[in-house]
C-alpha positions as CSV (number, residue, x, y, z in Angstrom):
1,M,85.9,104.5,89.4
2,L,89.5,106.3,88.2
3,I,88.7,107.1,83.9
4,P,92.6,107.6,82.4
5,I,92.2,110.8,81.3
6,L,94.0,109.7,78.2
7,E,91.2,108.9,76.8
8,T,88.3,110.7,78.4
9,S,89.4,114.7,77.3
10,P,86.4,116.2,76.0
11,F,88.4,118.8,74.2
12,L,89.1,116.3,71.3
13,C,88.1,117.9,68.5
14,E,87.6,117.3,64.4
15,N,90.6,119.4,63.2
16,P,93.4,116.7,62.7
17,L,96.6,118.8,64.0
18,Q,94.6,120.0,66.7
19,Q,94.1,116.1,67.9
20,G,97.3,116.1,66.8
21,V,99.0,118.4,69.8
22,W,96.7,116.8,71.9
23,R,97.8,113.6,71.4
24,A,101.2,114.5,71.5
25,L,100.6,116.3,75.1
26,K,98.4,114.7,76.7
27,P,101.0,112.6,78.5
28,I,103.4,115.6,79.7
29,I,100.3,117.4,80.9
30,L,99.1,114.3,83.0
31,G,102.9,114.1,83.9
32,L,103.6,117.6,85.3
33,A,99.8,116.9,87.5
34,V,101.3,114.1,89.2
35,A,104.9,116.3,89.8
36,L,102.8,118.5,91.4
37,A,101.2,116.0,93.2
38,L,104.2,114.6,94.3
39,I,106.1,118.0,95.2
40,A,103.6,119.4,97.0
41,G,102.5,115.6,99.2
42,W,106.2,116.4,100.1
43,T,106.2,119.5,101.5
44,D,102.7,118.4,103.5
45,W,103.8,115.4,105.0
46,R,107.4,117.5,105.9
47,S,106.0,120.4,107.3
48,R,101.8,120.5,106.7
49,R,102.3,123.5,104.2
50,I,101.7,123.2,100.5
51,P,103.1,126.9,99.7
52,N,101.7,129.2,97.7
53,W,105.2,129.3,95.1
54,L,103.9,126.1,94.3
55,T,100.2,125.9,94.0
56,V,99.6,129.7,91.7
57,P,102.2,128.5,89.0
58,A,101.1,125.4,88.7
59,F,97.6,126.9,88.2
60,V,98.7,128.7,85.5
61,A,100.9,126.3,83.8
62,G,97.6,123.9,83.7
63,V,95.5,126.6,82.3
64,A,98.3,127.4,79.7
65,V,99.1,124.0,79.0
66,N,95.8,122.2,78.5
67,A,94.9,126.0,76.2
68,L,97.8,124.8,74.0
69,A,96.9,121.5,73.6
70,G,92.6,122.0,72.8
71,G,92.3,125.7,72.2
72,W,89.6,128.0,73.7
73,P,88.0,124.1,74.5
74,G,90.7,123.5,76.6
75,L,91.0,126.8,78.2
76,K,87.3,126.0,79.6
77,T,88.0,123.1,80.7
78,S,91.2,123.4,82.3
79,L,88.9,126.9,84.6
80,L,86.3,124.6,84.9
81,G,88.4,122.0,86.8
82,A,90.1,124.5,88.5
83,V,87.0,126.1,89.8
84,L,85.2,122.4,90.4
85,G,88.3,122.2,93.0
86,L,87.9,125.1,94.3
87,V,84.4,125.4,95.1
88,V,83.7,121.7,96.5
89,L,86.7,122.5,98.9
90,L,85.7,125.9,100.0
91,P,83.1,125.0,102.7
92,F,85.7,123.1,104.5
93,V,88.3,125.8,104.2
94,L,85.7,128.3,106.0
95,L,85.1,125.7,109.0
96,R,88.2,125.6,109.2
97,A,89.0,121.8,108.6
98,L,90.4,122.2,106.0
99,G,94.0,124.1,105.3
100,A,93.9,127.0,102.6
101,G,97.4,125.3,100.8
102,D,95.0,121.8,100.4
103,W,92.0,123.6,98.6
104,K,94.7,125.7,96.3
105,L,96.0,122.4,95.5
106,A,93.0,120.9,94.3
107,G,92.4,124.3,92.3
108,A,95.8,123.7,90.8
109,L,95.7,119.7,90.4
110,G,91.7,120.6,88.6
111,S,93.7,123.1,86.0
112,F,95.9,120.3,84.6
113,V,93.1,117.0,84.8
114,G,90.0,119.3,84.4
115,P,86.2,118.0,85.9
116,G,85.5,114.9,85.1
117,V,89.3,113.2,86.4
118,L,89.0,116.0,89.4
119,A,86.0,114.8,90.6
120,D,87.3,111.3,90.6
121,L,90.3,112.4,92.5
122,L,88.4,114.4,95.5
123,V,86.2,111.0,95.5
124,G,89.7,108.8,95.6
125,S,91.3,111.1,98.1
126,I,89.0,111.3,100.9
127,F,89.3,107.4,101.1
128,V,92.2,107.5,101.1
129,A,92.2,110.5,104.3
130,G,90.2,108.1,106.0
131,I,92.8,105.5,105.9
132,M,95.1,107.8,107.3
133,A,92.9,109.3,109.5
134,L,92.1,105.9,111.0
135,A,95.1,105.0,111.5
136,L,96.4,108.1,112.8
137,V,93.7,107.7,115.7
138,I,94.2,104.1,116.6
139,Y,98.2,104.9,116.7
140,K,97.3,107.7,119.0
141,G,94.7,105.7,121.5
142,R,92.3,109.0,120.6
143,V,89.3,106.7,119.4
144,R,86.6,107.8,122.1
145,E,87.8,111.3,122.0
146,T,87.2,111.1,117.9
147,F,83.4,109.4,118.5
148,R,83.3,112.2,120.3
149,N,84.4,115.6,117.9
150,I,82.3,114.0,115.2
151,G,79.3,113.9,117.8
152,H,79.7,117.4,118.2
153,M,80.7,118.3,114.7
154,L,77.4,116.6,113.1
155,G,75.2,118.9,116.5
156,A,76.8,121.4,115.2
157,M,75.3,120.7,111.6
158,F,72.0,120.0,112.9
159,R,72.1,123.1,114.6
160,L,73.4,125.1,111.2
161,R,75.9,126.5,113.8
162,M,79.9,126.2,113.1
163,P,81.2,123.4,115.2
164,G,83.9,125.8,117.4
165,E,87.8,125.9,117.9
166,A,88.2,122.4,119.4
167,V,87.1,119.8,116.3
168,S,89.3,122.9,113.9
169,L,92.8,123.1,112.5
170,D,93.3,125.9,114.9
171,N,92.9,122.9,118.4
172,P,96.7,122.7,118.8
173,Q,95.9,119.0,120.7
174,S,93.7,118.0,117.4
175,L,94.8,115.0,115.6
176,K,95.5,116.2,111.8
177,V,95.5,114.2,108.8
178,P,97.3,115.8,105.9
179,Y,94.8,116.3,103.0
180,G,97.5,117.5,100.7
181,V,99.3,113.7,101.2
182,A,95.8,111.8,100.4
183,L,95.3,113.8,97.2
184,A,98.8,113.7,96.2
185,F,98.9,110.0,96.8
186,T,95.6,109.0,94.4
187,T,97.0,111.6,92.0
188,V,100.2,109.8,91.7
189,L,98.0,106.3,91.7
190,F,95.6,107.7,89.4
191,G,99.0,108.8,86.7
192,V,100.6,105.6,87.4
193,L,97.4,103.7,86.1
194,S,97.1,105.7,83.7
195,F,99.9,105.5,82.2
196,W,100.1,102.0,82.6
197,G,96.9,101.4,80.6
198,A,98.0,103.3,77.8
199,R,101.1,101.0,77.5
200,G,99.0,98.2,77.7
201,R,97.3,99.5,74.4
C-alpha cells in the first residue's frame, strides 16, 4: 500500500521551528522526486538510458534538501533511502538483468523519499514492470520463448550459477522492459495520490 510521504516522514522533530521548515518543504521534496521520475522515465523510454548527469545531481539534491528540512535525522533518512535502493537492486545489476541507470535512479529517488516510501515504490514498480512485460511478450508473440527463458533462469538459480547471456541485457534479441519507465510511472502515481490526499484534508 502506498503511504503518502506527507504523513510518514520519520524525522518530524519536536522543535516547532524545524517542524515548520519540514512542513513547508515536504511538498517541494515530493515534487522534486516526481520531476526526477518524469525526466528519467522519458529518457529511458526514448533512448533506453538514464544518464549520470540526471541521477548523480539528483542524489545530491535529495540529500541536501532532506538535510535542510530535517537536520541530521533528515540526512540519515535520505541516505538510508538511497542505500536501500542501491542494495536491493544491485543483484539484478550484477546479473545483467537491470541497467546501471535504473539502479542509480532508485538510489536517487530514495534520497528524496526515504526508505519506507522507496520500498513501496519498488514493490509497485515490480507490478507495473510485470504488466509491461506481459503486454510486450504477447504483442511480440514470444510467449513460449519467454517461458523457456524463465525456466532457464530458475534452473540457474537453483544451481547457484549465472543464467548466461541468453537471458541478460547483453543479448540483443531479448525483449527488454524499460524498468526506469515502470519506476517513474509508480513514482508519479504516488505523487499524484499524495497531493490529492493532502488537498482532501
